[in-house]
C-alpha positions as CSV (number, residue, x, y, z in Angstrom):
1,M,-52.8,69.4,-23.8
2,S,-55.5,72.0,-24.4
3,P,-58.3,72.4,-21.9
4,I,-61.7,70.6,-22.4
5,N,-64.4,72.9,-23.6
6,I,-67.2,72.5,-21.1
7,A,-70.8,73.8,-20.8
8,I,-73.0,73.9,-17.8
9,V,-76.7,73.0,-18.2
10,G,-78.9,74.3,-15.4
11,V,-77.6,77.5,-13.8
12,G,-78.6,77.9,-10.1
13,K,-77.2,78.1,-6.6
14,I,-75.1,74.9,-6.8
15,V,-73.5,76.0,-10.0
16,R,-72.6,79.4,-8.6
17,D,-71.4,78.0,-5.2
18,Q,-69.7,74.8,-6.4
19,H,-69.2,74.3,-10.1
20,L,-68.1,77.8,-11.3
21,P,-65.4,78.2,-8.6
22,A,-64.2,74.6,-9.3
23,L,-64.0,75.2,-13.0
24,A,-62.3,78.6,-12.5
25,K,-59.5,76.9,-10.4
26,N,-58.9,74.1,-12.9
27,A,-56.9,74.9,-16.0
28,D,-57.9,71.5,-17.6
29,Y,-61.4,73.0,-18.4
30,R,-62.6,76.0,-20.2
31,L,-66.2,77.0,-19.6
32,I,-67.5,78.2,-23.0
33,A,-71.4,78.0,-22.7
34,A,-74.3,77.5,-20.5
35,A,-77.9,76.6,-21.0
36,S,-80.6,77.4,-18.4
37,R,-84.2,78.5,-18.5
38,H,-83.7,80.9,-15.7
39,G,-80.0,81.6,-15.1
40,T,-77.0,82.9,-17.0
41,V,-73.2,82.9,-16.5
42,D,-71.4,86.2,-17.3
43,G,-68.7,86.2,-20.0
44,I,-69.9,83.1,-22.0
45,D,-72.6,82.3,-24.5
46,N,-76.0,81.5,-22.7
47,F,-78.9,79.6,-24.2
48,K,-82.4,78.7,-23.0
49,S,-82.1,75.0,-23.9
50,I,-79.3,72.4,-24.3
51,E,-80.5,71.7,-27.9
52,A,-80.0,75.4,-28.8
53,M,-76.6,75.4,-27.1
54,I,-75.3,72.3,-28.8
55,D,-76.5,73.5,-32.2
56,A,-74.9,76.9,-31.8
57,V,-71.6,76.0,-30.1
58,P,-70.2,72.8,-31.7
59,A,-66.9,73.4,-29.8
60,V,-68.5,72.1,-26.6
61,E,-66.8,68.8,-25.8
62,A,-68.5,68.0,-22.4
63,V,-71.5,69.1,-20.5
64,S,-72.1,69.3,-16.8
65,L,-75.8,68.7,-16.1
66,C,-76.8,70.6,-13.0
67,M,-80.5,70.7,-13.3
68,P,-83.1,68.9,-11.1
69,P,-83.2,65.1,-11.5
70,Q,-86.5,64.9,-13.4
71,Y,-84.9,66.8,-16.4
72,R,-81.5,65.1,-16.5
73,Y,-82.3,62.0,-18.5
74,E,-83.5,63.9,-21.6
75,A,-80.7,66.4,-21.4
76,A,-78.1,63.6,-21.0
77,R,-79.6,61.7,-24.0
78,T,-79.4,64.9,-26.0
79,A,-75.7,65.6,-25.1
80,L,-74.7,61.9,-25.5
81,A,-76.4,61.6,-28.9
82,A,-74.5,64.7,-30.0
83,G,-71.2,63.0,-29.0
84,K,-70.6,65.1,-25.8
85,H,-69.1,63.7,-22.6
86,V,-71.6,64.1,-19.8
87,F,-71.2,64.7,-16.0
88,L,-74.3,64.1,-14.0
89,E,-75.1,65.3,-10.5
90,K,-76.5,62.7,-8.2
91,P,-78.8,61.0,-8.5
92,P,-77.8,60.2,-12.1
93,G,-81.3,59.1,-13.1
94,A,-84.8,58.5,-11.8
95,T,-84.5,54.8,-12.4
96,L,-81.8,52.2,-13.0
97,S,-83.1,51.6,-16.5
98,E,-82.6,55.3,-17.3
99,V,-79.0,55.0,-16.2
100,A,-78.4,51.8,-18.1
101,D,-79.8,53.4,-21.2
102,L,-77.5,56.4,-20.8
103,E,-74.6,54.1,-20.2
104,A,-75.3,52.2,-23.4
105,L,-75.7,55.4,-25.4
106,A,-72.3,56.7,-24.1
107,E,-70.6,53.5,-25.0
108,E,-72.1,53.5,-28.5
109,K,-71.0,57.1,-29.0
110,G,-67.5,56.6,-27.5
111,V,-67.9,59.3,-24.8
112,S,-67.8,59.4,-21.0
113,L,-70.7,59.3,-18.7
114,F,-69.8,60.3,-15.1
115,A,-71.9,60.8,-12.0
116,S,-70.8,62.5,-8.8
117,W,-71.9,64.8,-6.0
118,H,-70.8,68.4,-5.9
119,S,-70.2,68.4,-2.2
120,R,-68.5,65.0,-1.8
121,Y,-65.4,66.6,-0.4
122,A,-67.1,69.3,1.8
123,P,-65.6,69.4,5.3
124,A,-68.7,68.2,7.0
125,V,-69.2,65.0,4.9
126,E,-66.8,62.7,6.6
127,A,-68.0,63.7,10.1
128,A,-71.6,63.2,9.0
129,K,-70.9,59.8,7.6
130,A,-69.2,58.7,10.7
131,F,-72.0,60.0,12.9
132,L,-74.7,58.3,10.8
133,A,-72.8,55.0,10.7
134,S,-72.4,54.9,14.5
135,A,-76.1,56.1,15.0
136,A,-77.3,53.4,12.7
137,I,-75.5,50.6,14.6
138,S,-76.5,52.0,18.1
139,Q,-80.1,52.4,17.0
140,R,-80.6,48.7,16.1
141,P,-82.2,47.0,19.2
142,D,-81.4,43.5,17.9
143,H,-77.7,44.5,17.5
144,L,-77.6,45.8,21.1
145,E,-79.1,42.6,22.4
146,G,-76.6,40.5,20.5
147,R,-79.2,38.7,18.5
148,C,-78.0,40.1,15.1
149,P,-74.7,39.4,13.5
150,P,-72.6,42.6,12.9
151,L,-73.1,44.8,9.9
152,A,-71.0,43.9,6.8
153,S,-69.2,47.2,7.2
154,E,-68.1,46.4,10.7
155,P,-64.5,45.4,11.2
156,G,-63.8,41.6,11.4
157,V,-66.9,40.5,9.6
158,D,-66.5,37.3,7.6
159,L,-69.4,37.3,5.2
160,G,-68.7,33.7,4.3
161,S,-69.6,32.6,7.8
162,R,-73.2,33.7,7.7
163,G,-74.5,30.3,6.8
164,G,-75.3,29.2,3.2
165,S,-74.3,30.4,-0.1
166,A,-75.8,33.1,-2.2
167,S,-77.5,30.5,-4.4
168,S,-79.0,28.7,-1.5
169,T,-80.3,32.0,-0.1
170,R,-81.8,32.8,-3.5
171,A,-83.4,29.4,-3.6
172,S,-84.9,29.8,-0.2
173,M,-86.2,33.2,-1.1
174,H,-87.9,31.8,-4.2
175,S,-89.5,29.0,-2.2
176,R,-91.2,31.5,0.1
177,S,-92.9,33.4,-2.7
């Protein structure tokens, strides 16, 4: 199978520290272009906008959007409308409706829309998650005093024993409004 021709949009520190090394190590991808207002990548075609890149390099099959969140939606729509697969850094959109719109466009065009975080496997992530989870539990005064049921993520929690069904909870919430 030939490698996927990929382009990066938004060339900054994260691209240089994370994306470029990851792409260089993976034979499944071939970086062929980049678009960025301020940065460039040596050895490939560089453009000032995603539109210019897509027009000039039709061989791009997928784009990795590495720009700040406020610019991702329009760039993602541009790439999806052109039939390109799209990788989004987190957060994938400023609103849930933006993400739903992108999802619908990807489905319509028959391409992939994927969101992730460049540092999800960094060595400190698991330790930080464990620390924050234990700190969140120990910081809850009502939990310490035994007046609050355990968090859903705690071992041995039976969510069905919390009293009432989801529909009765919704009904009681509506009756309070």
